[in-house]
N, C-alpha and C positions, 0 to 999 in steps of 0.2 A: 497379619497384609492385608487385610481387610479395607479395612478404614485409610489404607494408601493409595487405596485404585479406587477409592468410595470418594478420592477429593478433586474436586473443577483439575482442569490440566494447567491453569494459572497458578494455581496453591503449591501444585506441584514441583513448576519449574521456579516460585520461587523456592521452596523449603532445599529446592534440589542447590540454586542459587548459594545460599549462604551457606547449606555444609561447601561446597566449593570452594570458597573465599575462607573458611575455619581450618579445613583442612590446608588449601593453599601455604595459611599464614603458619598450621605445626610442622606442615613437612618439608616443607623449602623445598629443597634440587630433587629430593627423594617424591616430586608429585614425579617423574620421569615415569614413571612405573604406570601410573593411571592414563599418562597422558594421551597411550592410542585408543584409547572410550573415544576417549574427545576427538580423536584425528579420522576416528572411525564415523564419531554423525555426521562431522563435514562433509565429506566423503559422500552421504546418502544423501547431504542434503545436493549438494552437485551433481549429485547423479540424474537427481530431478533437472536442474534448469531448465537445460535445450529440451523437454519435452514438453516442458509445464508449462512454459513460456510462448511456445508455438500454437501448443494446442489453446491455449486461456484470450491471449490479441485472438487468432483465428474465428474463435468461438463467439467474441465481446465485437468483432466488429461485423461480423453474420447476424446476431441478435438483431440490425438493422433492419433483414432482412430485404422487399425490395423500395428502393428509394422512394418510385408512383406511389409505394403503397401505404407510405409511412407519412408523405409528404412533408406540411411544415412541425409534425410531431417530431420524425427521426432529426428530420434536419436542425431545428431550435436548438433541441435537447443535447444532438452529439457538441455543435458549436461551443455551449452553453458549457458542455465538457471539460473540452478546449483552453476554454477563456479561464478559468476553473483552477483547471489545473495548473497553466500556467504561472497564474499570478500565487497559488500555493506555494508553489516552486520557490520562487522565488520570493517571497515571504518565507521562509522556510533559512533558506540563505542568505535572508539582507540580515534574519535577527543573532542566528551564526557566528556570521560575521562581526556584526557588535559585540556581540559573547564572545565569540569564539574560544569554543570548548576545544582543549586537548591542546589551546597554543601554550606552547613551552616546554609538552614535555614530551616533546617528541625520541629524545632519549633512555624512555621507561620500553621503546620498541626495538631500539637497536641488533635487539638480536632475529628481527625478522629478517626480510626478503629488503633492501635498497631499490628504492622507488625515485627515476632519475627525471629531472624535470625538461620537455620538449618547448622549442620555440615553437608558437604556435602559428599557422596559418590557416585561414579560416579556408579559402580552394583549396587548400587538400586536405584543409581537417574533414569537408561535405562531401570530396571524392571518395577518401579512405570507408567511408558510408557505405557507397555499394561495393555487393560481394564482385568480384571477380569468376572467382568458384564457390556453389550455397557449399558443397560436399566442404570443401578447403575449410572455409571458412567454421561450418560444421563440429568438423576436427579440433580446428585451431583454439573452437573457441570463443569463437567472432561475434560479439553477444551484439552491439550494434549492425554489424551488417545482417547478423542475423535477423532480427527485430526488421530493419528497414524492407529484408525481403519476405521476411513472414505479412507485413502491413500493404505491400504493392499486392504477393499472392490472393490477402482477404479483399482488398477493394476489386481485383482481377473477380473472385466469387463473388463479387457481391453486387458485379455489373453484367453476370449471367446472369443468377437470379436463381432460388434453390434447383426451380425444375428443373434446369439444364447440368447439375450436378449435384443428383442427388444423393447418389454414393457418399464424393467424399466430403459435404456436406456431413450429413449420419456420422461418415468418419471421424471427422474435426469434431462434434459437436462428443459421439461420445468417448473419442479421447480423453477432451478434457477433463467428463468425467471422470475414471481412471487415473490421471496424473494427478483428479482434484482428492481423488480416495486415495490414494498411493502415500501423496504431501498429507494426510490427514492419520494412515500410518504410522508414518516416519517423525513425523512431528511428537505422537506420543513416548517419543525418545528421546526428550528436547530435554525433561529430569536431569536423566543421567547423561548424556552429550556436555551438559551443560556444568553439572556438577566437574565432570572430570577437565572439563576446558576453561573453566573459572579457575581449579585448585592448580589447576597449571601455569594459569597468567599469575595468580598472584605468589604465587612459589615461586616464580622467575625475577615480576617485577613490582611486588611490594603495593603497598598500600596507595600512590599514586593517581593507578586507575581510578579509582574510588571517588577521585575530588574529580574526575576527567564523567567522569561518570551522569554524577550530579548537576553538573555545570550542561553538560549534552541536554537530561533530562527537562531544567528548564529551559532553554532555549527550547524546545520542541516543544512542551505546553503553551508557551508567550507568541507562539507564531498559530497554532490552536488557535489558542483567540482571541490572537487580533482578526481569522479569516473567521471567528465566531461571529463575533459581534459588532463589525465592519465590513467585510467583504461581502457577507452573505446580504444581511440588513440594504445596505445600498444596494445594491446589482439590482434586489428586489421592490426597493423605495422610486428605486429610475423604470424601472422596466415596464412595474403594474401598478403604479400609486398606495399598493398595500403598506396597509399596520407592519411592520416587522416585531410586536413587540407580541401584538394576538398572533402576527404567524409564529412566532416562538410557542404559545402555548397551547395553539389547536397541534403540534406538530413533538408536546413535549411526551406522551407513552411513544414515541419511536426512541428519540433520544438517551431517553430512560432504558430502553431495553437493548438498544444497542452500545449506552455504555458496558453495562454488566452480562452481555455474550461478547463481545469481541468478534464480532462475525457479522458482514452486513449481509448474506446471503441469509438468513435465518430471520433476520426482522422482514424482511420482509411482506411478509403477511400481516404484520403491524405495519406497516406503514401505506399497504392498502386498503387499511379498513379508517386508517388516520385521512387517510386525502379522503375516502368517501363519504364517512363519517364526520369528521370534522372541518373539513377544506370545501366540501361539496365539489370536488369533484370526480370525473368518470374514470369506469372501467378502460375507456377508450382512450384515455389521454394514462391514466397511470397505472391501466393494464403493458400500455407500453414501458413507461419511463424508469419506475421504477423497480422491475426484475433488469434492465440494463443496465440504469446507477448502480444496480449491486454486485452490475461486473466490472463495468468502465468504467465509473466514478471512484475514484480514491484518493481524494482529496490530500486527506489525513498522512498518508504512505507521501503523497504527493510533496507535503514537508519533510516528514522525514526526509527523504531525499536531501531536502535540501539542506539539511541540518548533520544530516551523516557526509554527504560531500565536504564541507568545509571540513568537519569533525575528523575524520579519514588525513584530510591531507596539510592538518592541524600535525597528528600526530605519523605520518611520516614524513614530517621537515618536507613538506610540498609547496614552496613559492605560489599562493594562486593570484593569476593571472584575470583579466578580462574573456581570457580565451576559454578556461577552462571553466567561468563562472555561466558565460552563455550555453558551454557545454553541459554542467547536471543543471543548468533551466531546461534544456531539449531531453535531457535523461529523464526528469525527470514526468514533464508532461507524454513520454511515449513507455515506460515503464510503471508510470500509476493508473495510466489506463488500461495498460494488458498485467495488472496484477488482477489476484485473484480475491476474491470477498468473499475468503475463511480464516478462520484463525491458524496462525501461523504464519502463511500467506510471506508477509512483508519478509519475513527472516530469509526465505530465498532470495523472492527481489533484492535483499540485498546481499546477497552474491551474485548477483550480475548484473547490480550497480557499478559494485568494483572490479568485479572482472571487467565491464564495459570501460571502465577508467584507466583500467592496466596496473589496478592498485593492490597489494597482499591480502590474506582472507583474518591475518589475527585479527581483527575487531570485530571479527562475525561472533565469536562468545558473549563477547562484552554487550552488543547490539540485542544477544538473544537473552541472555540472562535483564534485560531486561525490558524487551518486546511487551510484553505482560502489562508494566507500567505506563507505556505511553499507547500502547495498540487501543484499550481503552479510549484514550480522548481521541486516535484517529476514528475506530470504527462511527463514532459518536458526530464527528464531522463528518465523517462519509454520506449519513445519512441525512447530516442534515440540509447538505450542498445534494443528493437525491429531490430531496422536496422540495427545498427552494428552485432549482430547473424545473421539478415537476410544476410547480405554479408560476412558474412564468411563461414558461410553453401554453399550460392550461390557459389564462387567462390571455394570453394571444389569439388562438384558437377558441376564442367564448366555450370553454369545457370547465368553468369555472363557478358555480354560483358564489356570489358574495353573500348572501343572506344569512345563514350557512357556513362560509369561512368569517363572519363578525358576531353572530353569533354569542353570546358572556356564556352560557353554559355549555359549548361544546365538554361533551366527556366522554372518552375512550373509555372503558372497562379491559384493564388491560391482563387481569386473572382471567377471563374469559377469554383475549386473544392466545394470549401465549399459550393456554389448555389450548386451540385450534391448533397454533404450532406446531408442538409432539402430538 
């Protein structure tokens, strides 16, 4: 079995997914005997949700440090993240509403829980975000309330400064590292959990689910391409006047590395060298925006949140109202900024999304099975977004050397750079 453990995780997940689909068709209703293994995997993921969300959001906010010290760099980059996350989620929702993945296939999930639509009232809805008792919210896994409370605490800690709350700041950062490590361990079980979950789904629902999945992947990638080819170039051109084509020529090593590793965090060293050698941006700017962006900027996942929300609503037979669309976009903004930049975090945050929307978790194994396929695109968009924001901020703060940026022979030796990464 040594060959198996030498395979990359995404390959193991793909193999597990294929084997699970085949077993589902072969075993039919007898898949109930292996279904508990899938349920165990889901429970382990659910176990992560609250501590991972709290620590990752707090750690992301605290990376801003003191607003006075980061000045224009921090404020400008944070504003950029909010704008692009909002746009990315909106694009995901719009494309999904056009293609309607999962539409007309709600009967395949009739075995699951029913979801009732609720008349939307904006004021009541907003007030429901504010917890009356945070411990009650934690006990009931009221994720929007937990996220709201966490963001408020993070902003208060930021206003106090690290020197006044050093112990709690250290605890948050160490807690985030622990939860990320625990997440990585549990994600190693994904091939086996997904095998059991997909076998159970196919055994119950047949091949209709596969057609819904294909439409989901297409919608996701269309939205990603639109962000890459329209949103970032337009923002770059309007705010800096720089050539978007030259920009993409400069950052291709980071995008390539991100596509092959599917982790924003692992791409940090490559991106730092790209900004210095290919774009003429000093560490004064890039040293802050690149690591912070790897944690806080998840435009790719923001796109996925939009698509997942529509996909889940269609499968569960929920009428999508304007109020729900607004909720999809706002959740995309909050959850994408809080998502961790490591492989597999998107699966966990998808559970958070469904919990926040009050939807069952029946589609999680489907998302987990296709995540390696879409996560390559997500991570590439994340890194392109980090570098777009870094370039905009550097240009605005006179920290970009245009001669280096426009040099025709810009080249980064990715072999050396990846060796430095590891």
